[in-house]
C-alpha positions in Angstrom: 40.9 123.6 -81.1 41.2 120.4 -83.2 40.3 118.2 -80.2 37.3 120.3 -79.5 36.2 120.1 -83.1 36.4 116.3 -83.1 34.6 116.0 -79.7 31.9 118.4 -80.9 31.4 116.3 -84.0 31.0 113.1 -81.9 28.5 114.8 -79.7 26.4 115.7 -82.8 26.6 112.1 -84.1 25.8 109.9 -81.1 24.3 107.0 -83.2 27.4 106.7 -85.4 29.6 106.7 -82.3 27.5 104.0 -80.7 27.6 101.8 -83.9 31.4 102.1 -84.0 31.9 101.3 -80.4 29.4 98.4 -80.5 31.3 96.7 -83.3 34.7 97.0 -81.6 33.3 96.0 -78.2 31.7 92.8 -79.7 34.9 92.0 -81.6 37.1 92.3 -78.4 34.4 90.5 -76.4 34.5 87.5 -78.8 38.2 87.4 -78.6 38.1 87.6 -74.8 35.4 85.0 -74.3 37.2 82.4 -76.5 40.5 83.0 -74.8 39.0 82.5 -71.4 37.2 79.3 -72.5 40.2 77.8 -74.3 42.6 78.7 -71.4 40.3 76.9 -69.0 39.9 73.9 -71.3 43.7 73.7 -71.9 44.2 73.6 -68.1 41.6 70.8 -67.9 43.4 68.9 -70.7 46.7 69.3 -69.0 45.4 68.0 -65.7 44.2 64.9 -67.5 47.7 64.0 -68.7 49.2 61.2 -66.5 52.2 62.5 -64.6 54.7 60.1 -66.2 53.8 61.4 -69.6 53.6 65.0 -68.6 57.2 65.0 -67.4 58.6 63.2 -70.4 59.5 64.4 -73.9 59.3 61.4 -76.2 58.7 57.7 -76.4 60.3 54.7 -78.1 58.0 52.0 -79.4 58.3 48.9 -81.5 56.0 46.2 -82.8 57.3 43.7 -80.2 59.2 45.8 -77.6 61.2 43.8 -75.1 63.4 44.4 -72.1 66.4 43.4 -74.4 65.6 46.5 -76.5 65.5 48.7 -73.4 68.9 47.5 -72.1 70.4 47.9 -75.6 69.1 51.4 -75.8 70.3 52.2 -72.3 73.8 50.9 -73.1 73.8 53.1 -76.3 72.8 56.1 -74.3 75.5 55.6 -71.7 78.0 55.3 -74.6 76.8 58.7 -75.9 75.0 57.4 -79.0 71.6 58.7 -78.0 71.5 62.5 -78.1 69.4 64.9 -75.9 68.3 62.3 -73.3 68.7 62.9 -69.6 67.0 59.8 -68.3 64.9 56.8 -69.6 62.7 54.2 -68.1 60.8 51.1 -69.4 57.0 51.2 -69.1 54.3 48.5 -68.8 50.6 49.5 -68.8 47.4 47.6 -68.5 44.0 47.5 -66.7 43.0 45.6 -63.6 40.0 45.6 -61.2 40.5 47.3 -57.9 37.3 46.1 -56.2 34.5 47.1 -58.6 36.6 49.8 -60.2 38.6 49.4 -63.3 42.1 51.0 -62.8 45.0 51.6 -65.1 48.3 50.2 -63.8 51.5 52.0 -64.9 54.8 50.3 -64.1 58.1 52.3 -64.2 61.7 51.7 -63.2 61.8 54.3 -60.4 65.5 53.8 -59.7 66.3 54.7 -63.3 64.6 58.1 -62.8 66.4 59.2 -59.6 69.0 61.1 -61.6 68.2 63.1 -64.7 64.4 63.0 -64.6 62.2 65.7 -63.0 60.1 64.6 -60.0 57.0 62.9 -61.2 55.1 63.4 -57.9 55.6 67.0 -56.7 55.4 67.9 -53.0 51.8 67.7 -51.9 49.9 68.8 -48.8 49.1 66.3 -46.0 47.4 63.1 -47.0 44.9 61.2 -44.9 45.9 57.9 -43.3 44.0 54.9 -42.1 43.7 56.2 -38.6 42.3 59.5 -39.7 45.6 61.4 -39.0 47.6 63.2 -41.7 51.1 62.6 -43.0 53.8 65.3 -42.9 52.7 68.3 -44.9 54.4 69.5 -48.1 56.3 66.3 -48.6 56.8 64.4 -51.8 55.2 60.9 -52.0 57.6 58.1 -51.5 58.7 56.0 -54.4 56.4 53.0 -54.9 59.0 50.3 -54.6 58.6 46.6 -53.7 55.0 45.9 -52.9 54.0 49.5 -52.5 51.9 51.6 -54.9 50.9 55.3 -55.5 47.2 55.5 -56.2 44.8 58.2 -57.5 42.5 59.6 -54.9 39.6 58.7 -57.1 40.1 55.1 -56.0 39.0 56.1 -52.5 42.0 54.5 -50.7 44.1 56.0 -47.9 47.8 56.1 -47.1 48.9 52.9 -45.4 45.8 50.9 -46.5 46.5 47.3 -47.6 44.8 46.1 -50.7 44.6 42.8 -52.6 45.0 43.4 -56.4 45.2 40.5 -58.8 45.7 38.1 -55.8 48.7 40.2 -54.6 48.9 42.1 -51.3 50.0 45.7 -51.8 50.3 48.8 -49.6 49.2 52.3 -50.6 52.4 54.4 -50.1 50.8 57.7 -51.2 47.6 59.1 -52.7 48.1 61.7 -55.4 45.6 64.3 -56.5 43.6 63.3 -59.5 42.4 66.5 -61.2 41.6 65.0 -64.6 38.2 64.5 -66.1 35.5 62.9 -63.9 35.2 59.9 -66.1 38.9 59.2 -66.5 40.3 55.8 -65.4 42.0 56.0 -62.0 45.8 55.3 -62.1 47.9 53.0 -60.0 51.7 53.6 -60.2 53.9 50.7 -59.2 57.4 49.5 -59.7 57.8 47.7 -63.0 58.4 44.3 -61.4 55.2 44.6 -59.3 53.2 45.9 -62.3 54.2 42.9 -64.4 52.9 40.6 -61.7 49.7 42.6 -61.3 49.1 42.5 -65.1 50.4 38.9 -65.4 52.9 40.0 -68.0 56.1 38.4 -69.1 59.2 40.0 -67.7 60.5 40.4 -71.3 57.5 42.3 -72.6 57.3 46.1 -72.5 54.8 48.6 -73.8 57.1 51.6 -74.4 60.2 53.4 -73.3 59.9 56.9 -71.9 62.6 59.5 -72.6 63.2 62.5 -70.5 65.1 65.6 -71.7 64.7 69.3 -72.3 61.9 71.3 -73.9 63.2 72.3 -77.2 60.2 74.1 -78.6 61.1 77.4 -80.2 60.3 80.5 -78.2 57.8 81.7 -80.8 55.8 78.5 -80.3 55.5 79.0 -76.6 54.7 82.7 -77.1 51.9 81.8 -79.6 50.5 79.1 -77.4 50.2 81.5 -74.5 48.7 84.2 -76.8 46.1 81.8 -78.2 45.6 78.7 -76.0 45.2 75.5 -78.1 47.3 76.9 -80.9 49.9 74.3 -80.3 47.6 71.8 -82.0 48.8 73.2 -85.2 52.5 72.5 -84.4 54.3 69.3 -84.9 56.3 67.6 -82.2 59.8 69.0 -82.0 62.4 66.6 -80.6 66.1 67.2 -79.9 66.5 63.5 -79.3 67.9 61.1 -81.9 68.3 57.3 -81.8 71.4 55.6 -83.2 71.1 54.2 -86.7 71.1 50.6 -85.4 67.8 51.3 -83.7 65.9 51.1 -87.0 67.3 47.6 -87.5 65.8 46.6 -84.2 62.4 48.1 -85.2 62.7 50.9 -82.6 60.8 54.2 -83.4 61.2 57.6 -81.8 57.8 59.3 -81.4 56.6 62.5 -79.8 54.0 62.4 -76.9 51.1 63.1 -79.2 51.1 59.5 -80.4 50.6 58.5 -76.7 48.0 61.3 -76.1 45.5 61.2 -79.0 42.8 62.7 -76.8 45.0 65.7 -76.1 45.5 66.3 -79.8 41.8 65.9 -80.3 40.9 68.4 -77.6 43.4 71.0 -78.7 42.2 70.7 -82.3 38.8 71.8 -81.1 40.4 74.7 -79.3 42.4 75.6 -82.4 39.1 75.8 -84.4 37.5 78.0 -81.8 40.5 80.4 -81.6 40.5 80.7 -85.4 36.8 81.4 -85.4 37.1 84.1 -82.7 39.3 86.1 -85.0 36.4 86.4 -87.5 34.4 88.9 -85.3 37.6 90.9 -84.8 38.2 91.0 -88.6 34.6 92.0 -89.3 34.9 94.8 -86.7 38.0 96.0 -88.5 35.9 96.6 -91.6 33.4 98.4 -89.5 36.0 100.7 -88.0 37.3 101.5 -91.5 33.9 102.3 -92.7 33.2 104.5 -89.7 36.5 106.3 -90.1 35.6 107.0 -93.8 32.2 108.3 -92.7 33.7 110.6 -90.0 36.4 112.0 -92.3 33.8 112.7 -95.0 31.6 114.5 -92.6 34.4 116.5 -91.1 36.2 117.5 -94.3 34.6 121.0 -94.5 36.0 121.7 -91.1 39.4 120.2 -92.0 39.4 122.3 -95.1 38.8 125.5 -93.2 41.7 124.6 -90.8 43.9 123.9 -93.8 43.1 127.4 -95.2 43.9 128.9 -91.8 47.4 127.3 -91.9 46.8 124.2 -89.8 48.8 121.3 -91.3 46.8 118.2 -92.2 49.4 116.0 -90.5 48.4 117.6 -87.1 44.7 117.0 -87.9 45.6 113.4 -88.8 47.4 112.9 -85.5 44.5 114.2 -83.5 42.1 112.1 -85.4 44.1 108.9 -84.8 44.6 109.8 -81.2 40.8 110.1 -80.9 40.4 106.7 -82.4 42.9 105.3 -80.0 41.1 106.8 -77.1 37.8 105.3 -78.2 39.6 102.0 -78.8 40.9 101.9 -75.3 37.4 102.5 -73.9 36.0 99.8 -76.2 38.8 97.4 -75.1 37.9 97.8 -71.4 34.2 97.3 -72.2 35.0 94.4 -74.4 36.9 92.7 -71.6 34.0 93.1 -69.2 31.5 91.9 -71.8 33.8 89.0 -72.8 33.8 87.6 -69.3 29.9 87.5 -69.3 30.0 86.1 -72.8 32.4 83.4 -71.7 30.2 82.4 -68.8 27.2 82.2 -71.2 29.1 80.2 -73.8 30.2 77.8 -71.0 26.6 77.0 -70.1 25.7 76.6 -73.8 28.5 74.6 -75.1 30.1 72.6 -72.2 28.8 69.8 -70.0 27.6 70.5 -66.4 31.0 69.7 -64.8 32.9 72.0 -67.1 30.3 74.7 -66.9 30.5 74.8 -63.1 34.2 75.6 -63.2 35.0 79.1 -61.9 38.0 81.3 -61.7 38.0 83.1 -65.0 40.5 85.9 -64.6 42.4 88.4 -66.7 46.0 87.2 -67.4 48.7 89.3 -69.0 48.4 87.5 -72.4 44.7 88.2 -72.5 45.1 91.8 -71.6 47.8 92.2 -74.2 45.7 90.5 -76.9 42.4 92.3 -76.1 43.8 95.8 -75.6 46.3 95.4 -78.4 43.4 94.5 -80.7 41.2 97.3 -79.4 43.9 99.8 -80.1 45.4 98.3 -83.2 42.2 97.8 -85.1 41.0 101.5 -85.0 44.5 102.8 -85.6 45.1 100.7 -88.8 41.6 101.4 -90.0 42.0 105.2 -89.3 45.3 105.3 -91.2 43.9 103.5 -94.2 40.8 105.6 -94.2 42.8 108.8 -94.1 45.1 107.8 -96.9 42.3 106.3 -99.0 40.1 109.3 -99.5 41.6 110.6 -102.7 44.9 111.8 -101.1 43.5 114.3 -98.6 46.7 116.3 -98.6 46.2 117.4 -102.2 42.4 117.2 -102.6 40.4 120.4 -102.2 37.1 118.5 -101.8 36.1 114.9 -100.9 33.2 114.3 -103.2 33.5 110.6 -102.7 34.2 109.6 -106.3 37.0 106.9 -106.6 40.3 108.0 -107.9 41.9 106.7 -111.0 44.1 103.6 -110.5 47.4 103.2 -112.1 48.2 100.3 -114.4 50.3 98.8 -111.7 47.5 98.9 -109.2 45.0 97.4 -111.7 47.3 94.5 -112.2 48.0 93.9 -108.5 44.5 92.7 -107.7 44.3 89.8 -110.3 47.8 88.9 -109.4 46.9 88.7 -105.7 43.8 86.6 -106.6 45.9 84.2 -108.7 48.6 83.8 -106.1 46.1 83.3 -103.3 44.2 80.6 -105.2 47.3 78.7 -106.1 48.7 78.9 -102.5 45.3 77.9 -101.0 45.2 74.9 -103.3 48.7 73.8 -102.3 48.0 74.1 -98.6 44.7 72.2 -98.9 46.4 69.3 -100.8 49.5 69.1 -98.5 48.7 67.2 -95.3 52.1 68.1 -93.9 51.0 71.7 -93.4 48.6 70.5 -90.7 45.9 72.7 -89.2 47.9 75.9 -90.0 47.8 75.0 -93.6 44.1 74.1 -93.6 43.1 77.4 -92.0 45.7 79.2 -94.1 43.8 78.0 -97.2 40.5 79.2 -95.7 42.0 82.6 -95.0 43.4 82.9 -98.5 40.0 82.0 -100.0 38.4 84.6 -97.8 41.0 87.1 -99.1 40.0 86.2 -102.7 36.4 86.9 -101.8 37.3 90.2 -100.3 39.4 91.2 -103.3 36.4 90.5 -105.6 34.1 93.0 -103.9 35.4 96.3 -105.3 35.7 95.0 -109.0 32.1 93.6 -108.7 30.9 97.0 -107.6 32.8 98.8 -110.4 31.4 96.3 -112.9 27.8 96.9 -111.6 28.3 100.7 -111.8 29.3 100.4 -115.4 26.4 98.2 -116.4 23.7 100.1 -114.4 24.2 103.3 -116.4 23.6 101.4 -119.7 20.3 102.0 -121.7 19.4 98.3 -121.5 19.2 98.4 -117.7 17.0 101.5 -117.8 14.6 99.8 -120.2 14.6 96.7 -118.0 13.5 98.7 -114.9 10.8 100.5 -116.9 8.8 102.7 -114.7 10.5 101.7 -111.4 12.6 104.9 -111.6 13.1 105.3 -107.8 14.4 101.7 -107.5 16.8 102.3 -110.3 18.0 105.5 -108.8 18.6 103.8 -105.4 20.6 101.0 -107.1 22.6 103.5 -109.2 23.5 105.7 -106.3 24.6 102.7 -104.4 27.0 101.6 -107.1 28.2 105.2 -107.7 30.3 105.1 -104.5 32.1 101.7 -104.4 34.8 103.0 -102.0 32.2 103.8 -99.4 30.5 100.4 -99.6 33.3 97.9 -100.3 34.5 97.6 -96.7 31.0 96.9 -95.3 30.3 94.4 -98.1 33.6 92.7 -97.4 32.6 92.2 -93.8 29.1 91.0 -94.7 30.5 88.6 -97.4 33.0 87.2 -94.9 30.4 86.7 -92.2 27.8 85.2 -94.5 30.3 82.9 -96.2 31.6 81.7 -92.8 28.0 81.1 -91.6 27.2 79.1 -94.8 30.5 77.1 -94.5 30.1 76.3 -90.8 26.4 75.6 -91.1 26.8 73.2 -94.0 29.7 71.4 -92.2 27.7 71.1 -89.0 24.5 70.0 -90.8 26.5 67.4 -92.9 28.2 66.2 -89.7 24.9 65.9 -87.9 23.2 64.0 -90.7 26.0 61.5 -90.9 26.2 61.3 -87.1 22.5 60.6 -87.0 22.8 57.8 -89.6 25.7 56.4 -87.6 23.6 56.3 -84.4 20.9 54.4 -86.2 23.4 51.7 -87.0 25.4 51.6 -83.8 22.4 51.7 -81.5 20.7 48.7 -83.1 20.7 46.9 -79.7 17.8 48.1 -77.6 19.7 47.6 -74.3 23.4 47.7 -73.6 24.9 46.6 -70.2 28.3 47.9 -68.9 30.1 47.3 -65.7 32.9 45.2 -64.1 33.9 42.3 -66.3 33.2 39.6 -63.7 29.7 41.0 -63.1 29.0 41.0 -66.9 30.2 37.4 -67.1 27.9 36.3 -64.3 24.9 38.2 -65.9 25.6 36.7 -69.3 24.9 33.2 -67.9 21.6 34.3 -66.3 20.5 36.3 -69.4 21.2 33.4 -71.8 19.0 31.2 -69.7 16.2 33.7 -69.6 13.5 33.1 -72.2 12.7 36.8 -72.6 16.2 37.4 -74.1 16.4 36.5 -77.8 20.1 37.3 -78.3 23.2 38.4 -76.4 26.2 39.9 -78.1 29.5 40.5 -76.1 32.1 43.2 -76.8 35.7 42.9 -75.5 38.4 45.5 -75.4 42.2 45.4 -75.3 45.3 47.5 -76.0 48.2 46.7 -78.3 51.1 48.2 -80.2 50.5 48.1 -84.0 53.4 49.3 -86.2 54.8 51.1 -83.2 51.5 52.9 -82.5 49.3 52.3 -79.4 45.9 51.2 -80.6 42.6 50.4 -78.8 41.0 47.1 -79.8 37.4 46.1 -79.9 36.4 42.4 -80.3 32.8 41.6 -81.2 31.0 39.0 -83.4 31.1 39.8 -87.1 27.5 39.1 -88.1 24.5 40.9 -89.7 24.2 43.2 -86.7 27.8 44.3 -87.2 27.3 44.8 -91.0 24.3 47.1 -90.5 26.0 49.0 -87.7 28.9 50.0 -89.9 27.0 50.2 -93.2 29.1 47.4 -94.9 28.2 45.7 -98.1 28.7 42.3 -96.6 29.7 40.7 -93.3 33.5 40.6 -92.8 35.3 37.4 -92.5 36.8 36.2 -89.2 40.3 37.2 -90.4 39.3 40.7 -91.3 39.8 43.9 -89.3 37.9 47.3 -89.5 39.8 50.5 -88.7 38.6 54.0 -87.9 39.9 56.8 -90.2 42.5 58.0 -87.7 44.1 54.5 -87.5 43.8 54.0 -91.3 45.7 57.2 -91.9 48.4 56.9 -89.3 49.1 53.2 -89.9 49.0 53.7 -93.6 46.6 50.8 -93.9 44.5 50.6 -97.1 41.5 48.4 -97.8 42.6 44.8 -98.7 46.1 45.4 -97.3 47.4 43.3 -94.3 48.1 44.5 -90.8 49.6 42.6 -87.8 47.9 42.6 -84.5 49.5 40.7 -81.7 50.8 37.4 -83.2 48.4 37.3 -86.2 48.0 39.1 -89.5 44.6 40.4 -90.6 43.1 41.8 -93.8 41.8 45.3 -93.7 38.2 45.0 -94.7 37.3 48.6 -94.5 37.4 51.8 -92.5 34.7 53.9 -90.7 34.7 57.6 -89.6 35.0 56.9 -85.9 33.2 60.0 -84.7 34.4 60.8 -81.2 37.2 58.3 -81.3 40.2 60.2 -79.9 42.4 57.1 -80.3 43.4 54.6 -83.0 40.7 51.9 -82.9 40.6 48.5 -84.6 37.6 46.2 -84.6 38.2 42.4 -84.8 36.0 39.4 -84.8 35.3 37.1 -81.9 33.2 34.0 -82.0 30.0 34.0 -79.9 31.3 31.8 -77.0 28.9 29.4 -75.4 30.3 30.8 -72.1 31.1 34.5 -72.2 34.3 35.1 -70.2 35.4 38.2 -68.3 39.0 37.8 -69.4 40.6 36.0 -72.2 43.8 36.0 -74.4 43.5 36.6 -78.1 46.6 36.6 -80.4 48.7 37.3 -77.3 46.6 40.2 -76.2 44.8 40.3 -72.9 41.1 41.3 -73.4 38.4 42.3 -71.0 34.7 42.0 -71.3 33.4 45.5 -71.9 29.7 45.3 -72.6 26.7 43.1 -73.3 24.2 44.0 -76.0 20.8 42.6 -75.2 18.1 41.9 -77.8 14.7 41.2 -76.3 12.5 38.3 -77.4 8.8 38.3 -78.1 8.0 40.2 -74.9 10.2 43.3 -74.7 8.4 44.5 -71.6 9.4 41.4 -69.7 13.0 41.7 -70.8 13.1 45.3 -69.7 11.7 44.4 -66.3 14.4 41.7 -66.0 17.1 44.2 -66.8 15.7 46.8 -64.4 15.7 44.2 -61.6 19.3 43.2 -62.3 20.3 46.9 -62.2 18.7 47.4 -58.8 20.5 44.4 -57.4 23.9 45.5 -58.9 24.6 49.2 -58.4 27.8 49.0 -60.5 25.8 47.8 -63.5 25.2 50.6 -66.1 22.1 50.1 -68.3 21.8 52.1 -71.5 18.6 52.1 -73.5 18.7 52.9 -77.2 16.3 55.9 -77.2 17.9 57.5 -74.2 21.4 57.1 -75.6 20.4 58.5 -78.9 18.7 61.6 -77.4 21.7 62.1 -75.1 24.2 61.8 -78.0 22.3 64.3 -80.2 22.1 66.7 -77.2 25.9 66.5 -76.7 26.4 67.0 -80.4 24.3 70.1 -80.5 26.0 71.5 -77.3 29.4 70.8 -78.8 28.7 73.1 -81.8 26.7 75.7 -79.8 29.8 77.9 -79.2 30.7 77.7 -82.9 27.2 78.8 -83.9 27.2 81.6 -81.3 30.5 83.0 -82.6 29.4 82.9 -86.3 26.1 84.6 -85.3 28.1 87.3 -83.4 30.1 88.0 -86.5 26.9 88.3 -88.5 25.6 90.9 -86.0 28.8 92.9 -86.2 28.7 92.7 -90.1 25.1 94.0 -90.1 26.2 96.9 -87.9 28.9 97.7 -90.4 26.5 97.6 -93.3 24.3 100.1 -91.5 27.3 102.4 -91.1 28.1 102.1 -94.8 24.5 102.8 -95.9 24.5 105.9 -93.6 27.6 107.1 -95.4 25.9 106.7 -98.8 22.7 108.3 -97.5 24.7 111.4 -96.5 26.2 111.6 -100.0 22.7 111.2 -101.5 21.1 113.8 -99.2 21.1 116.5 -101.9 19.4 114.2 -104.5 16.9 113.1 -101.9 15.9 116.7 -101.0 15.5 117.5 -104.7 13.3 114.4 -105.2 11.1 115.4 -102.2 10.7 118.9 -103.7 9.6 117.3 -107.0 6.9 115.4 -105.2 8.4 112.1 -104.3 6.0 110.2 -102.0 6.9 108.2 -98.9 6.3 104.9 -100.8 8.6 106.0 -103.6 11.3 106.8 -101.0 10.8 103.4 -99.5 11.2 101.9 -103.0 14.5 103.9 -103.3 15.7 102.3 -100.1 14.5 98.8 -101.1 16.5 99.1 -104.3 19.7 99.7 -102.3 18.9 96.9 -100.0 18.2 94.4 -102.8 21.4 95.4 -104.5 23.4 94.8 -101.3 21.7 91.4 -100.9 22.4 90.3 -104.5 26.1 91.3 -104.3 26.6 89.6 -100.9 25.0 86.3 -101.9 26.7 86.3 -105.3 30.1 86.2 -103.5 29.2 84.6 -100.2 27.3 81.5 -101.3 30.0 80.0 -103.6 32.7 81.0 -101.1 30.8 79.5 -98.2 30.3 76.2 -100.1 34.1 76.1 -100.8 34.8 76.7 -97.1 32.4 73.9 -96.2 34.2 71.5 -98.5 37.5 72.5 -96.8 36.1 72.1 -93.3 34.6 68.6 -94.2 37.5 67.2 -96.2 40.6 69.0 -94.9 40.1 70.6 -91.5 38.2 67.7 -89.9 40.6 64.9 -91.0 43.7 66.9 -89.9 42.2 68.1 -86.6 40.0 65.2 -85.5 40.9 62.2 -87.6 37.8 61.7 -89.7 36.2 63.3 -92.8 32.6 64.3 -93.2 30.6 63.7 -96.4 29.4 67.1 -97.5 25.6 67.4 -97.8 23.7 70.4 -99.0 20.6 71.3 -97.1 18.1 74.0 -98.0 17.6 75.6 -94.6 21.3 76.0 -94.1 21.6 78.0 -97.3 18.3 79.8 -96.9 19.0 81.1 -93.4 22.0 83.3 -94.3 20.0 84.6 -97.2 17.1 85.6 -94.9 19.6 87.2 -92.4 21.3 89.1 -95.2 18.1 90.3 -96.7 16.7 91.4 -93.3 20.0 93.1 -92.3 20.2 95.0 -95.7 16.5 95.9 -95.5 16.6 97.2 -92.0 19.9 99.0 -92.5 18.6 100.6 -95.7 15.4 101.8 -94.1 16.9 103.1 -90.9 19.9 104.7 -92.6 17.5 106.6 -94.8 16.0 108.1 -91.6 19.3 109.0 -90.1 19.8 112.7 -89.6 23.0 112.9 -87.7 25.3 110.4 -89.4 
């Protein structure tokens, strides 16, 4: 009988049922779509990790690492002074040209890895050989000893092929699958002795030492990483390894792999942000479920009261009510999974590049099913329990008139205490960098909690003030508007949940919109400076050296500026070096007050933070010390990057040695003379004769960069918009609930002659009150969230901060959305007949 009663009620209230299901389906769909996207991107990031780093657990670095340091460490390990290490190998790395392709050479001591280290090259299917046949299937590639190498398939070589690299004859022992990003540098694995010859390195010089051991991550970290892909970006490296005390005297430092894989930390920080944002729609849908449960209980109370009088215990009614919510949640969960797959496909096309968007194979894994269905069942269950217990103690109440109960002194003090503790803890998390991304988003979550806790007191305060004579005199003859506002504030318990959802969604929209707009403005200004050269040429270094001579002799070219690149270890950290002339062009590109001196260095924010290098301090690069002249944001830099001066050589060289660091010509920046059209024609002719030459023109690069920027944040905007939609649905449900409570008053006003325009004024009064309350809380909260995103989340997740800038459209748009949502919800809820 109780089941039939509930089902009959839902049949009479199809619109309310649809609203509730829609909110939960959208929440689960958001969660599903982000999980599928992040899972796919995590797999792409994992494939891009070089195999020698993927199998290891830690690295040992030093400012000037040598083979003597390696042998000392190996002797200490054999003597039992190095804990948690199963194997170790020295590593040398560098870049060479394989034909017209730049390749990364990695030299390892393969014999040292035979025992203790996992196989770096797993068994692979048959590989093509030079005669077109295939090697034995499912065999592991042979070790690249002597003059043999293992090459990435992206190099286009075959097994058994003989190559000449750096004037040395080598043989391709195996070709390994290269599933990384399409623009990744191909890898060549060689024995360390051969790699040193290929790179023309001293036998005493090493880049790092790889340590192999066991994965010591706690079980809860692996569980959370599987539950929310990308969440591991918030965890710090955990190492069971320890170096002997004497290692510090030799300058040896033990570091986790994140120092060697900055692009991985960068990518996972993006995924962490997306995962945290996906929870917003689910949280908003919880408020909607709570509001719907309150509405349904209020409408069904007369039936429940009759059952109570007939001897039916309310506990049985409650169990049936919660079971019904669980059933609806299961249905919404299945629908949310299906909608989430479609939403993930759409978000991929909106927010990823073409290569990533074409990836297929989205599927339901056990973690996704557990997360989606658990949310779909847990959200309505918790919301139903809270709604049942929150309606003036339904076990003892004889009617549910909707008026709030009297709070005890303890309850009245709990709210300000929670607000104070949340503010204090949020401030500590935001000011403590050691808390990482978890601390940054913890501070955001606590501030959102403060905003939510302020909704009910603000409604109570408004109710007290609206019944004062002064407010009545201020409204004057607008009696219907005053009545609509008063009736709205009369039932704070029925409105607070929906307002919490709307405040949260609007504040997040303001915060994210302000951060993205500030970021774009600063990024746009950066492009104006960095893209000062009308034409940029990139390609193999020998080709650029040859072209430099021709271009300098051409009268249509006014100036030619080279840029060189290199790699080095600075304070035990791998850094990327850029060498270019320090001149007026450089000053304008980086918005400096003056041109730096030849002995100065410029660092990106990530390098400045990790190397603890302040302006005017000194830093050693190679064999020379430099003064830190300044730092720049380094948008898009996933690595530590230093910029140093190079004198404009009369002869631009493809390769050179600076401060003991091998550098390679990376690009030529061309400034046309008096006839730009002739210069452009010359460059086009050179590009046709040299297919490996890449020509970038300023306007095209700028347009492409802004397109990539907008696409990068398309997913973020879509998720925040989805949360706004769910919040608007929740607001509609709340206003329907209030309209039901006001039905008697409305019928009385109609009998007294209230016109349709006066009823519209009544509804507009409610809508304007909702808008005012929402903006009063959401705007300041959103600006605080924007400041945290710009100054805390971005530096911890990506390595750079964003100067916060307020823009009118960013603040006006949430106001317009809130006003329209409140207006439409107020008008349509007033026309609702069935709840």
